[in-house]
N, C-alpha and C positions, 0 to 999 in steps of 0.2 A: 504493500500500500504506500502511496506517496506521502511524503512529509507535508503536514499542514502549515500554512503560513501564519502561525501564531505561537506566542509564548504563554505558558500557563502558570498559574499558581497552584498551591495545594493547601488543604485545610489545616494540617497539623504536622506533627514531628515524624510521622510515618505514613506511608501510602496505604489508604484504605482499600478494601476489596473493590468497592465501586469505582474508586479512582484508578485502580489498576486496570480494570476493564476499559475505562474511558481512555486511558493513555495508550493502551495497546491498539485501540481502534482509531483514535484521533491522530496519533503520532505527531504531537506538537514539535516545532523546531527546537524549542528550549523550555527551560523551567526557571522561574524567578522565586527566590526565597525571601521570607519576611521573618520577623521575630517570632511569630507563631509557629514557625517551622524549625526553630533553633533551640536546642537544649545544651548538649555537650558536644565536644569535637567528634567523638566516636559516633554519636547519633547522626550528626550532620553528614559525616562521611558515608554512613550506611544509607541515608536518604538519597544522597547524590548518586551513589553507585546503583541503588535500586532503580532510580529514574532512568539512568543510562541503560541499564539492562532491559527495561521495558521499552525504551526508545530504540534499542538495537544499534546504538551508535556510541562508541567509546568517547567521541569528542563532542557529543551533544552539548550545546551551550547551557551552562547553569549560571544564572545571573543573580546579582544582589545589589542593593543600594548601600554601599559602604563608603559614604562621603567623609564622615567625621562630623563632629558637632551634633546637631539635632537629628541628622539622618545617618544612622548607622545601625544595621541589624545585628551585628556581632558586637558584644560588649562584655564587661566583667560578669562573672569571675574568670571566664576562660580566654577572653580577648581584650586587648588594650582599648582605651578610649583615645580617639584622635581628635585634633582640633578642627573647627570649621574652616571653610575656605578663606573667610575674612582674616583669620589669624595669620595666614601666609601673606595676605595682602598688607597687613600692618608691618610685618617683617620686611617685605619688599620695599615699603616706603622708607624704612630705616636703612636697609642695605639690600639693593636690588639683587645682587649675585647670591647673597645668603637666602633671600626669600625664594628665589628660583631653586636653589639647592635643597632647601627644606621641603618645598612642595614636591620635588622629585623623590626625595628620600622618604617622605611620609607615605607616598603611594607605593613606593617599593616595599615598605614594611607592610602596608595593607595587602599588597599582592602576596607576600609570604604567608600571611594569615589565611588568605583565600585558597592559594594553591595547596596548602596543607590539607584542606578539606575537599579538594577536587573542584572548587568553584573557579571558573575560567573567564568570567565576564563581570566587570564592575560598572555600574551606571554612574560614571564619573569620567570626566570633569564637568562641572556646572559652568557653562560659558555665558549665562545670562548676565546682563548689565543693568542692575537696578537703578531706578531714578527716584527722586524725592516724591513722596506721595503714593508710591507703589505699595501693593499689599506685601505683608511681611513674610509670605510663603517662601520667597527667595531669601531676602534679608542677608544674614551672615553666612549663608551658603555660598554667596558670591565672593569672588576673589577681590573685587574692587568695583569702581564706578566709571571706568573708562575702558573702551574696547581694547586698547593696547595692553593695559595692565592685565585685564582678565584673560586675554588670549595668551600672553606670555606665561602666566602662572598655570593656566589650563594645559598648555602644551607641555610644561614641565611635569605636571601631574600625570598626563597621559604617558609620557616617557617612562616614568617610574613604574607604572602598571605594566607596560610592555616589557620593560627589563625584567620584571618579576613573573612573566609568563601569563599575564592577564590582559584581556582585551578591554579597552576603554570604550565607553558610550558617552559621547558629548551630548549634553542636554541643556535647555529644551529648545531645539532649533525650530524657527529662526530667532527665538528670543521670548523669554517670559518676564524680563526685567521691568517692563512698563505696566504689567497687568495690575489693575486696581482691585482684583478679586482673586481669591484662591480657586484655581480651576478644579481642585478636588470637590468643591461644593457648588461653584457657579461659573458660568461662561464669562471670561473677561473679554472686554472689547477695547482695543487700542485704536485711538483716532489720530495718532501721530502721522504726519505726512511721509511719503515714501523716501524722499531725499534724506530726511533726518534718520529714519530707520536704517537706510543703507549706510550712513556714516557712523552709526553707533551700534545699535542692537545687532544688525546683520554683519557688521564689520568684524565683530569678535568671532563669529562663526566662520566667516570667510577665511580668516587666518588659520582656522583649524579644519579646513575642508578636506585635508588629506587623511583624516582619521577614519578608521574602518567602519564605525557604527555611530549612529545618531538617533536621538529620541525626539519626537515632535512636541510642540507646545499646543495645548488645547486653548489657543488664543485667537480671537478674530482680529485681523488687521484691516480695518475698514477701508483704508486707502487702496488696498489691493483686492480684497474680496470681503464685501460687507455681509455676506450671507453664510459663511462657513468658517469655522476655526481652521488653523493651519493643518491639523491632522486630517481633516476631510475635505480640504480645498485643493482641487487639482491645479488651480491657478497659483496658489502659494507654493505648492510642492514643485511644480514645473518651472515657474518663472523666478521664484525667489530661492528656494533651497537648491534645486538642481542647477539652474542657470546662473542666477545672481550670486549666490554664495559659492557655487561650484562643487557642492558635496556630491560625490558619486558612490559613496559607500552604502551599506545596508541601512535603510531607514525604517525604524520601528516607531509605532505609535506610542504615545503615553497610554496609561491605563484606560481601557475601554469602559470600565465601570465608574469612572469619575463623573461628578455632577455637571461638569461643563458640557458634556455631550447629551444629545437628545435622541429619542427613538429607542427601539428595542436593541438588545445587545447584538443581535444578528444584523440589524440595519446599520448600526454603528460600524461593525466590522466590515461589512460590504462597502460602506462609504469610504472608510479609511484605505482599504486596499484598492478600490477603484480610483481614488484620488492620486494614488502613487506611493503609499506606504508599502514597503516590501513585506512587513510582518506586523501583525496586530498583537498588542500586549494586553493580557488580562491578569489581574493581580490578586483578587480577594479570596481565591480558593473555593468559592461556592460552586459546587458541581453543576447545579442547574444553570448557572450563568455560563460556566465553561462550555456546557453543551450548546447553549444558544450561540456563543461565539463561533464554535465549530460549524454550526449550521449556516453561518454567514461567511465562512472562510473558504478560501480556495487552496489548492495545493501550492507548495513552494516550487516554482519552476521559472523558466525563462531568465530574464535579467535579475530578478530577485534571487533566484537560486545561485546564479553566478556571483552575485555580490555576497551572499551568505558564505559560499565556498571560499571566496577570496579573503573574507574577514578571518575565517578559521585558519586559513593558511598562514596568516601573519603570526599566529601564536608560535612562540619559540620557547625553548628550554630556559628557565630563569637563569640570569647571570649569577655567578658566585657572590655570596655576601656573608660576612660575619654578622649574624643577626644581633647577637648580644652587644657587640661594639656599635652597630648601626643604631640600635635603640638608645644607647647612651649618647651618641652623637646627636641624634634627633632631639632628644630632650634638652641637650645643651643649646642647640640652635633655637628652639622655641623659648627657652628661658632667657635668651639674649634680647628679647623684644624690649622696647622702651617700657619704663615703669607704668603700670596700669593697663598695659596692653597684652599681658601674658595670657596664654591659654592653658588650661589645666590638661596635663598629659598623665595618664595612668599607665 
């Protein structure tokens, strides 16, 4: 059976009997993990291996959102706490070279945590450029407030992941920084003109267009397409993401179950794939919703399959690293921030 063009979640720390039957039949391209799926290192490894066995592919993508700060699914007591993107931005302002080095080393350490569990994709870096008055959903997840700074630190973070054998997913293309609503709950509409968007929001992603994977923004850009968010807008995907930004890698949607989207899960999935997303993402692990997503899903073929294969081919064996020494060095870097700007590192 052909692989389906979607990434699925699961309900708990082990795959249920009904989920096993679903996975065997649906054959999703990948799996995404959340805190509800995580207990101990041994348990996560078993879950990952079980999924890949059901998928029938040893390299089947297993994704996670491990950014640091507010968004990290792995944490104490088994895994370290990492700083949010803004912490690297503050260090960058104090010492540009050190900020870039810290961003790269931080994600190299994250990659070591992930590869030890069999996780091979991290939904990072965040390349959104927030503006004053925007919703706090991005906030300190962002590296800074200029496209140049954001792109530089995002590139360093992506390098660290790749050096550690993990694929980065740049998000949320073409930009969530101006959104005045949290797309988890409501559809944001950005009325900024195209010229300003090109010079700011889109520019950060343009500098990262070489990366292998990207996740869309559930945001309407009224100057480009007033009727649909980027995820389901053929105009935004073709004219902005593919042409204007120049991104040619695998394009995945943000979560299909988020409140920003309308229609049934099947309708949302069909709309995203028809608009030009290569893969639809569904995160909450509710089996009835997963089944609806599959009903609106197509097989992963053509250009989408080629992009998926190309992305997985980028994965390399992790570079050698003395993890204990690297963690000490990383803590020292982050402790060197100006007074009052330090981030807690566990």
